[in-house]
N, C-alpha and C positions, 0 to 999 in steps of 0.2 A: 487410573482419569486418564482423559486424551490428554497427549501431549504435543505444544506448539513451539517453533523457534522463529524466534525475529531476529534478520538480519538486517542493520538499521543504523544511523545516525541516533545519537544523544543530541537530545534539546531540554536545555538547563531550567525552561524555563515550564516543562512536562507538560506541555498541552501537543508535543506532538513528537514524532521519532521512536525512538527505544519507549521512554516513559510512557505515550499514548497505545503504544503495544501492548505494553503489559499490561496496564492495568484496560485495556478493550479485553484482554484477552480471559484475564481473571474474570471481569465482569461477564462473561459469556462461559464461564465453565470449562478452563482448561488451564494445565500446569503449564507455565509459562517461561521460558528460558531465551536468553538471550546473546547473540554477539554483535558488539559494537566496532560495526566500521567504520566509524568517522565522529567526532565530537564539534559538538558546534557550542558560541558563546550568543545566546540566542534568547528574544523575547517576544510578546506580541508584536513589537512595531517592525521586529526584522531581524535578519540574522549579521551579526556584528564579525564575527569571527569563525571560520573552517579548521580544522585541527585533523588532517588524516591518520589515524591508525595504519599501524606498520602491518600489510600485504604478509609475514610472517606471521603474524602476530593473529591478525583475523583467524587465517587456518589454524596454530593453536586451540583458539578459540572454540572452533568447529570440530577440530580434535575429542575436545573436552565431552562435549555435549553427546554426540553423535556415539562415541563408545561407552556412555553410561545410561543417560538417558535419551533414549531415541524419539525423533520427534515426529509424529503422525501427519504433519504438517509445517509447512516453511514458507513464512513471509521474509520477502524482502523488498528494503526502501531502499535509502539514501546512500549509495555508491557511489563515491566521485573520481576513482582511482583507476585506472587500467588495469595496474598488479595486483589493485584490491580484488575488481570483478576476475580477474583470468586467478584467482584463490579461491574464491567462492565458489567459482561454475566448476573448478579441477576436485573442490572437497564434495559438493554433491551429487558429480558422477562416479566419486570413492565409493560414499557412501549409498547408494542409489535412492536417495532422497524422492520424496513423493510428495503430492499437494504441495506443488512451486506455485506461490502468488508472488508476483512481482509487480511492485508498484513502483513505475519508472519514475522516480522524484529528480526532475529536470530543475524547478522553477518551483520558490516558495510563495505562498500565497501573499506574501506583500508583495514580489515581483523578484526580491535577488534570485539570482544564477547561485543554485546547490552543485551544478558539477560538470566537468569539463568539457572539450568538444570531444579529445579523442576517447572520455572513457563513453561516450554514446555509441561509437562506430562498435568498440569492447562489446557494452550490454546489447546492442543486436546482434553479434558475430557469436558470442557465447554464452549467455546469462539466456536471453530471450525463448530460444530450442528447448532449454529446459523448461518449461515455466506450463505451470498444468493451467492457469488463466494470468492475462495482462490485464491492469487498472489502470489505462491513461486516463488525463483528463480530455478535456477541449486543444491545449496548448500544445500537449504532451503528443497527442495522437496526429497534432500538423505535421511536430518535428518526424514522428516517426513512420507516418504514410506519404511526405511530402504534398500532401493537400488540403486547401482550404476546406473549413469548417464552418459554415455558415447558419448552417436549418438539420432537420433531422434526414432529409435525403443523403443529406452528405458525412452524416454520421455511419450510414449505413455505408457509405461505399468507403469511408475510412477504415469503418471495423471490420468488412472485410478484407481488403486488402493486405491489414494490419495480420489478423487470424489468419491467413492464406498465405502470407509471405513468413510466416517464424513460425507456421504449425502448431498454432497452437489457441485457447479460446481466448474472447478476450469481452473484458466489459468496458465499452467506453463513455466515462461519467460522461451525464449533460451539465444542466448547468450555462453558466457562462452566458447569458443571454438566450440562450436558442431554445430552450423551454425551464420546469420548474422542475429540477433535476430529477428528470427521468433519465434514465440510464439504459444501455443496449447491450444486451449480451448478444455477442458473434458466436456460437461454435457449430465446428461443423459440418459449415454452410447453411445452420439455422439462424432464425433473428430470434430474440425474445427482451421487449421492454419491459421494466422493473419502473412503474410510475412512484414518484418521490411525492411525501409529503411536503405541499409550501408550508417553511417554518420563516414566520419573521424574525432572525435573529443574525446578526452579522460578526458576529461569534462562531466563528469557524475554524479557526485555528485546530488544524490537526486534521482538520476532514478528511482525506485521502489515507493518508493514514491507518486513521481511526477502523474505518470500511475495509481495507486490504488484510487488518489483523482479526477483523469479525470474519470475513471471509475464510481465513486459513482456519480460524477456532472452528467452525463448521463444519469446514473441511476433516478437521481432526476428530470432529464428534459422528462422524460418517455419513453427512448429508452427502446429496448431489450436488453439483455445483448452482445448478438453478434455486435449488432450496439456499443454499447457504448466501445466496447473493438475497433472496427474496429476507431472511433474517438478521442478516449481515444489514441490510436498507432499512429494516422495522428496528433496529438496536439504536443505528445513528440517528434516525426520527427522534427517538427518544430520547437522546444526547444532548441534543439540541432543544427540545420542547424544553427540557428542565430549565433553559435561560439562564445558563450560568452568567454570572457576569464581573469576571476578574482583567486587569489590566489596563491600560493605556491604549490598548492597538487593537487588532483583532483576537479576542480571547479567547479562549480553552472552551472546551464542552465539559459537559456534567461525562465524565464517565461513568461515572458512579451511580448513576440513577437508580440504577435496577436492585442498587440496596436496598432501598426505601422502600420495597416492595415486598408483598407475598404470597407465595407461591400457591 
């Protein structure tokens, strides 16, 4: 069975973070494992508290995973402290991890800040160079590139800057009033657009976590990056189209909608 590891923060409401990652990986038929890098008290209305996990304990979790059930792909989500990021990057190099999908989580869907300023520089210097692909949204790509992104042409420019600067592929996620969730993949000087299905659903809590985890799942299953992105987008479209409606804010998606389908 393909194996996949998520390194991220815990979401107590289950819609994003580690919980969304595990649900997504199971739904996409890989064996999911987790390293918890932070704890959050949050729900569909926002993040109340963040409790950081000690870097040495993060390293111990990674040792336990890699020395027993080696992951064929690794998804990295919210890592908010410099020491934790250094610990993660060191272990990824030690164990020669492959198929690394980094979702540079900086701001929650609700607008709450999730990462320290110091940690952003550490991500850039130590983690991004190890990535197979980065999956920033528009606000995150603006932070990483230093460019304003107001249209698809500026998405092209920012994706190229980020990809060339960090020497990895970049999936720049659309939306944010620029397009109907059309995502742009920049890889080795080539561009490819992935058209999104317009779904009238405001319950989008955890969409970034879910997409990056689905990509990692398909990379673990042996797909190339282009196919992994396509299949991951199909999965997330289905999860949104299921129209789950929970919570008083931006609710979660139905990660398990595929369980209702027959092969």
